C-alpha positions in Angstrom: 27.5 -216.5 -56.2 24.6 -218.0 -55.0 25.1 -217.9 -51.4 26.0 -214.0 -51.8 22.4 -213.8 -53.3 20.7 -215.7 -50.3 22.3 -213.6 -47.7 20.8 -210.3 -49.3 17.9 -211.8 -49.6 18.0 -212.6 -46.0 19.2 -208.8 -45.7 15.8 -207.9 -47.5 13.2 -209.7 -45.3 14.7 -209.0 -42.3 14.4 -204.9 -42.9 11.3 -205.6 -44.3 9.3 -207.1 -41.1 11.4 -204.6 -38.4 10.7 -201.4 -41.1 6.6 -202.4 -39.6 7.6 -203.8 -35.8 6.2 -200.0 -33.9 8.5 -198.4 -31.2 7.1 -198.0 -27.8 6.8 -194.3 -27.6 9.0 -193.0 -24.7 7.7 -193.0 -20.6 9.1 -190.1 -18.5 11.4 -191.8 -15.6 8.6 -191.8 -12.3 11.5 -190.1 -9.5 10.3 -192.9 -6.5 12.2 -189.7 -3.8 10.4 -187.0 -4.8 6.8 -189.6 -5.1 7.9 -191.2 -1.7 8.8 -188.2 0.2 6.2 -186.3 3.3 8.0 -183.2 2.8 10.6 -181.7 -0.1 12.3 -179.3 -0.2 15.7 -177.3 -1.7 19.1 -175.6 0.4 21.7 -174.3 -0.8 24.8 -175.6 0.4 27.6 -172.8 0.9 30.5 -175.5 1.7 31.7 -179.1 3.5 31.1 -177.4 7.3 27.7 -176.3 6.3 26.7 -179.6 4.7 28.5 -181.7 7.6 26.8 -179.4 9.9 23.1 -180.2 7.8 23.8 -183.7 7.9 24.4 -183.7 11.7 21.3 -182.0 12.5 19.1 -184.2 9.6 20.2 -187.4 11.5 19.5 -186.1 15.0 16.3 -184.5 14.3 15.0 -186.9 11.3 17.0 -189.7 12.2 19.6 -191.6 10.8 19.2 -194.4 7.3 18.2 -193.3 3.9 14.7 -194.7 4.8 14.8 -191.1 6.9 16.1 -188.7 5.1 18.2 -188.5 1.6 19.2 -185.6 -0.7 19.9 -185.4 -4.2 23.1 -186.1 -5.9 26.5 -186.1 -4.8 26.8 -182.9 -3.3 30.5 -183.6 -1.7 31.8 -184.5 -5.2 30.2 -180.8 -6.1 31.7 -179.4 -3.3 35.1 -180.6 -3.9 34.9 -179.2 -7.2 34.1 -176.1 -5.9 30.3 -175.7 -7.4 27.7 -174.2 -5.4 25.4 -176.9 -4.8 21.5 -177.3 -4.1 20.0 -180.1 -4.0 16.3 -181.1 -2.7 16.4 -182.5 0.2 13.7 -185.6 0.8 12.1 -187.1 4.1 10.4 -189.6 4.7 8.9 -189.0 8.6 5.4 -187.9 8.2 6.1 -186.7 11.5 8.5 -183.7 10.4 7.9 -180.2 11.0 8.4 -178.4 8.0 9.4 -175.5 8.9 12.1 -177.1 10.6 13.6 -176.3 6.7 13.6 -172.7 7.7 16.2 -173.5 10.7 18.4 -175.6 8.3 17.8 -173.1 6.2 19.9 -170.4 9.1 22.5 -173.1 9.8 
Protein backbone atom coordinates (compact mmCIF):
# COMPACT_ATOMS: atom_id res chain seq x y z
CA UNK A 1 0.00 0.00 0.00
CA UNK A 2 2.81 2.35 0.92
CA UNK A 3 4.61 1.60 -2.36
CA UNK A 4 1.53 2.75 -4.28
CA UNK A 5 1.53 6.04 -2.37
CA UNK A 6 5.21 6.62 -3.07
CA UNK A 7 4.71 5.84 -6.73
CA UNK A 8 1.75 8.22 -6.95
CA UNK A 9 3.73 10.97 -5.22
CA UNK A 10 6.63 10.47 -7.65
CA UNK A 11 4.27 10.68 -10.62
CA UNK A 12 2.76 13.93 -9.33
CA UNK A 13 6.14 15.59 -8.81
CA UNK A 14 7.24 14.41 -12.27
CA UNK A 15 4.13 15.98 -13.84
CA UNK A 16 4.64 19.26 -11.98
CA UNK A 17 8.27 19.48 -13.13
CA UNK A 18 7.35 18.82 -16.76
CA UNK A 19 4.47 21.29 -16.76
CA UNK A 20 6.89 24.15 -16.08
CA UNK A 21 9.20 23.33 -19.00
CA UNK A 22 8.67 25.53 -22.04
CA UNK A 23 8.70 24.01 -25.46
CA UNK A 24 11.04 25.43 -28.10
CA UNK A 25 9.30 27.23 -30.96
CA UNK A 26 8.93 25.20 -34.15
CA UNK A 27 11.57 26.04 -36.74
CA UNK A 28 10.66 25.84 -40.41
CA UNK A 29 12.96 23.50 -42.34
CA UNK A 30 15.35 25.04 -44.86
CA UNK A 31 15.48 23.63 -48.37
CA UNK A 32 19.25 23.41 -48.84
CA UNK A 33 18.91 22.55 -52.52
CA UNK A 34 16.99 25.73 -53.19
CA UNK A 35 19.30 27.76 -50.97
CA UNK A 36 22.49 26.54 -52.68
CA UNK A 37 21.19 26.43 -56.26
CA UNK A 38 22.41 29.06 -58.70
CA UNK A 39 19.30 28.56 -60.86
CA UNK A 40 15.90 27.06 -60.04
CA UNK A 41 12.98 26.49 -62.39
CA UNK A 42 9.88 24.31 -62.64
CA UNK A 43 9.35 22.01 -65.60
CA UNK A 44 6.31 19.90 -66.52
CA UNK A 45 7.24 16.36 -67.52
CA UNK A 46 4.78 14.51 -69.75
CA UNK A 47 6.08 10.94 -69.70
CA UNK A 48 9.12 8.77 -69.15
CA UNK A 49 10.65 9.44 -72.58
CA UNK A 50 10.34 13.18 -72.02
CA UNK A 51 12.06 12.82 -68.64
CA UNK A 52 14.95 10.87 -70.16
CA UNK A 53 15.40 13.53 -72.87
CA UNK A 54 15.63 16.19 -70.17
CA UNK A 55 18.11 14.11 -68.14
CA UNK A 56 20.30 13.47 -71.19
CA UNK A 57 20.28 17.18 -72.12
CA UNK A 58 21.16 18.25 -68.58
CA UNK A 59 23.95 15.67 -68.34
CA UNK A 60 25.40 16.83 -71.66
CA UNK A 61 25.12 20.59 -71.07
CA UNK A 62 25.39 21.01 -67.30
CA UNK A 63 27.34 17.92 -66.27
CA UNK A 64 26.64 14.65 -64.51
CA UNK A 65 26.22 14.36 -60.78
CA UNK A 66 24.21 15.74 -57.88
CA UNK A 67 26.73 18.51 -57.41
CA UNK A 68 25.84 19.89 -60.88
CA UNK A 69 22.03 19.53 -60.98
CA UNK A 70 19.15 17.64 -59.35
CA UNK A 71 15.35 17.49 -59.34
CA UNK A 72 12.77 17.72 -56.62
CA UNK A 73 10.96 14.53 -55.60
CA UNK A 74 10.65 11.11 -57.16
CA UNK A 75 9.80 11.85 -60.77
CA UNK A 76 9.81 8.33 -62.23
CA UNK A 77 7.71 6.95 -59.38
CA UNK A 78 5.03 9.59 -59.99
CA UNK A 79 5.12 9.02 -63.76
CA UNK A 80 4.71 5.28 -63.22
CA UNK A 81 1.59 6.00 -61.16
CA UNK A 82 0.22 7.97 -64.12
CA UNK A 83 0.37 11.37 -62.43
CA UNK A 84 1.55 14.51 -64.21
CA UNK A 85 4.76 15.81 -62.65
CA UNK A 86 6.11 19.37 -62.36
CA UNK A 87 9.26 19.14 -60.26
CA UNK A 88 11.66 21.95 -59.57
CA UNK A 89 15.06 21.54 -61.20
CA UNK A 90 18.01 22.87 -59.23
CA UNK A 91 21.20 23.76 -61.11
CA UNK A 92 24.25 24.45 -58.96
CA UNK A 93 26.65 25.68 -61.66
CA UNK A 94 27.02 29.44 -61.88
CA UNK A 95 27.88 29.48 -65.60
CA UNK A 96 24.55 27.92 -66.67
CA UNK A 97 22.51 30.15 -69.01
CA UNK A 98 18.97 30.54 -67.54
CA UNK A 99 17.59 31.04 -71.06
CA UNK A 100 18.36 27.35 -71.67
CA UNK A 101 15.42 26.45 -69.43
CA UNK A 102 13.15 27.61 -72.26
CA UNK A 103 14.81 25.06 -74.58
CA UNK A 104 14.24 22.36 -71.96
CA UNK A 105 10.53 23.12 -71.86
CA UNK A 106 10.35 22.62 -75.65
CA UNK A 107 12.01 19.17 -75.65
